C-alpha positions in Angstrom: -24.8 18.3 37.9 -21.1 18.2 38.8 -20.7 14.8 36.7 -22.4 16.5 33.4 -20.1 19.4 34.0 -17.1 17.4 34.3 -17.9 15.4 31.1 -18.5 18.3 28.9 -15.1 19.9 30.0 -13.6 16.7 29.1 -15.2 16.4 25.8 -14.1 19.8 24.9 -10.2 19.0 26.1 -10.6 15.8 23.8 -11.5 18.2 20.7 -9.3 20.9 21.3 -6.6 17.9 21.6 -7.7 16.4 18.6 -8.0 20.0 16.6 -4.3 20.8 17.7 -2.9 17.4 16.5 -4.5 18.0 13.2 -3.3 21.1 12.6 0.4 20.1 13.8 0.2 17.1 10.9 -0.9 19.3 8.6 2.0 21.6 9.1 4.3 19.2 8.5 4.5 18.3 4.5 5.2 15.0 3.1 8.8 15.2 2.2 8.1 12.4 -0.5 7.5 13.0 -3.8 6.1 9.9 -6.1 7.7 9.5 -9.3 5.9 6.2 -10.8 8.7 4.6 -13.1 10.8 8.0 -13.8 14.0 7.9 -12.6 15.3 10.7 -13.9 12.4 12.3 -11.4 13.9 10.6 -8.6 17.1 11.7 -9.4 16.1 15.0 -9.8 14.6 15.2 -6.5 17.4 13.4 -4.4 20.5 15.3 -6.1 22.0 11.6 -7.6 21.0 9.1 -9.6 21.0 5.4 -9.2 20.7 3.7 -12.6 19.5 0.1 -11.4 18.4 -2.1 -14.0 15.5 -3.8 -12.9 12.2 -4.4 -14.3 8.6 -3.1 -12.8 10.1 -0.5 -10.6 8.3 2.4 -9.0 10.2 5.7 -7.7 9.8 7.9 -5.1 12.4 10.4 -3.7 13.5 13.5 -0.9 15.8 15.8 -0.8 18.9 13.9 -0.1 17.6 10.2 -0.6 16.3 8.0 -3.3 14.1 5.0 -3.0 13.3 2.5 -5.8 10.6 -0.6 -5.2 10.8 -3.6 -7.4 9.6 -7.5 -7.3 12.3 -9.6 -6.4 10.6 -12.4 -7.7 6.9 -13.5 -8.1 6.3 -13.3 -4.4 8.5 -11.1 -2.6 9.3 -7.1 -3.4 12.3 -5.2 -2.4 12.2 -1.7 -1.1 15.7 0.0 -1.9 16.8 3.3 -0.4 20.2 5.4 -1.0 21.1 8.5 0.7 24.7 10.5 0.8 23.9 12.4 4.0 24.7 10.2 6.8 28.0 10.2 8.8 27.6 7.7 10.8 29.2 4.3 10.5 26.4 1.7 10.0 22.6 4.3 9.7 19.8 2.8 9.2 18.1 4.4 6.4 15.4 1.8 5.8 12.6 3.7 7.6 11.6 0.3 9.3 11.8 0.5 13.1 10.4 -3.1 13.7 12.2 -4.5 16.7 13.5 -8.1 14.9 15.0 -10.6 17.9 18.4 -10.4 15.2 20.1 -7.2 14.8 23.7 -7.7 14.2 26.5 -7.0 11.4 27.6 -9.9 9.3 30.2 -10.2 6.2 29.4 -11.7 2.8 32.1 -11.7 0.6 34.0 -8.9 2.1 31.0 -6.6 2.4 30.0 -5.8 6.2 26.2 -5.6 6.4 23.7 -4.6 9.4 20.9 -7.1 9.2 17.8 -7.5 11.2 15.3 -10.6 11.0 15.1 -13.8 12.8 16.9 -17.3 12.7 14.8 -17.6 9.4 15.5 -14.6 7.3 16.5 -11.2 7.3 14.1 -8.5 6.6 16.1 -5.3 6.7 19.7 -4.9 5.5 21.7 -1.6 5.5 25.6 -1.0 4.5 28.1 1.7 3.7 29.9 1.8 0.3 32.0 4.8 -1.2 29.1 5.6 -3.6 26.8 6.2 -0.5 24.8 4.9 2.3 22.3 1.9 1.4 19.3 0.0 2.8 17.0 -2.8 1.2 13.9 -3.9 2.9 11.8 -6.9 2.1 8.6 -7.7 4.2 8.7 -11.4 2.9 12.1 -11.7 3.9 15.7 -12.3 2.3 18.3 -15.2 2.4 21.8 -14.6 1.9 21.9 -15.1 -2.0 18.9 -12.3 -2.2 21.6 -9.9 -0.5 24.5 -11.1 -2.6 22.2 -10.4 -5.6 21.3 -6.8 -4.9 24.7 -5.8 -3.9 25.4 -7.2 -7.9 22.8 -5.0 -8.9 24.1 -1.8 -7.2 27.7 -2.7 -8.0 26.6 -2.6 -11.6 24.5 0.5 -11.2 27.1 2.7 -9.2 30.2 1.4 -11.2 29.2 1.0 -15.0 32.7 2.8 -16.3 34.9 -0.1 -14.9 35.0 -2.1 -18.0 33.8 0.4 -20.5 36.7 3.1 -20.0 38.2 2.7 -23.4 35.7 3.3 -26.1 38.0 2.6 -28.6 38.4 -1.2 -27.5 34.8 -1.5 -28.4 32.8 -2.2 -31.6 30.0 -0.3 -32.8 27.5 -3.3 -32.0 29.4 -3.2 -28.2 28.7 0.7 -28.2 24.8 0.2 -29.0 24.4 -2.4 -26.4 25.7 0.0 -23.7 22.9 2.6 -24.2 20.3 2.8 -21.7 17.2 5.1 -21.8 15.0 5.0 -19.0 15.9 1.5 -17.9 16.0 0.0 -21.1 19.0 -1.1 -23.2 18.3 0.7 -26.7 20.7 1.5 -29.6 22.9 4.7 -30.2 24.9 6.6 -32.9 28.5 6.7 -32.3 29.2 10.2 -30.8 32.5 12.1 -31.7 30.7 15.5 -31.6 30.4 17.1 -28.4 27.4 19.6 -29.1 28.0 23.2 -28.5 24.5 23.8 -27.6 24.9 21.4 -24.8 28.3 22.9 -23.8 26.6 26.4 -23.3 23.8 24.9 -21.2 26.4 23.4 -18.9 26.7 20.3 -19.7 30.5 18.5 -19.2 32.0 16.7 -22.3 32.7 13.7 -20.1 29.0 13.3 -18.5 27.7 13.6 -22.4 30.3 11.0 -23.5 29.4 8.4 -20.8 25.4 9.2 -21.1 26.0 8.1 -24.9 27.1 4.9 -23.4 24.5 4.5 -20.9 26.8 5.4 -18.2 24.9 8.7 -16.8 25.8 8.3 -12.9 28.6 10.6 -13.2 25.9 13.2 -14.7 23.8 15.5 -12.3 19.9 15.5 -12.8 20.0 18.5 -15.0 22.5 17.3 -16.7 20.5 14.3 -17.5 17.6 16.1 -18.2 19.3 18.5 -20.7 20.6 15.3 -23.0 17.2 13.7 -22.8 15.9 17.1 -24.2 18.7 17.5 -26.7 18.0 14.2 -28.2 14.1 14.4 -28.1 14.0 17.8 -29.8 16.7 17.4 -31.9 18.2 20.7 -31.6 20.9 20.8 -33.9 20.4 19.5 -37.6 23.3 17.3 -37.8 25.0 17.0 -34.6 26.7 14.0 -35.6 28.5 15.2 -38.7 31.4 16.5 -36.8 31.7 19.8 -38.0 32.7 23.3 -36.1 29.2 24.5 -36.3 27.7 21.9 -34.0 30.9 20.8 -31.9 32.3 22.3 -29.0 35.9 23.3 -29.4 38.2 20.8 -27.0 
């Protein structure tokens, strides 16, 4: 009798504990949103853009963090994360907490990375730059050359202005080569007119001019969305004619 009683009490306690844990799990919302291959969706959620040029990527984001996953080669993939909110000198924002035998700082080409892995490969890499905090993780492992390659991709994405600041020094053909839409290089007309339509909505002239060169990393997510809608809808009859009717006054 006593054995049956204690067994019943134990069963009830387990049930109540399971119910409590289940309710707690349901009460915690998932902070991530999946954006598929829409980098602008991720930029809007994270609050910043990361126009990295890779193929076959997928994006997800939360407030203050952007994650992009893409294939490194036929056998390996990389999960890249960026945030701007951490204050620590070398934070781990990868979300990977495996206790690898190696956890140390290394210097590659003057850049300091915190790497975790074993004697053969690196798996988790974190580093700090002026533009934010970054991590990349590969379940299949990385070499130093892979780290250099990924850093180059990030550098090109975060500092696209460095060689294109002077538009006057570029030919029309070179300008056309620079326009990036949804990660794909496409031609664009030269744009001397900053449309009143966009000015009234709060888009800055600097952002608009940079975006026409595929350099939208200085734009906010809302500015990117409004510029895309402007071109998609053709909101002005002739926005490229340079007339006062359509152009904002400096």
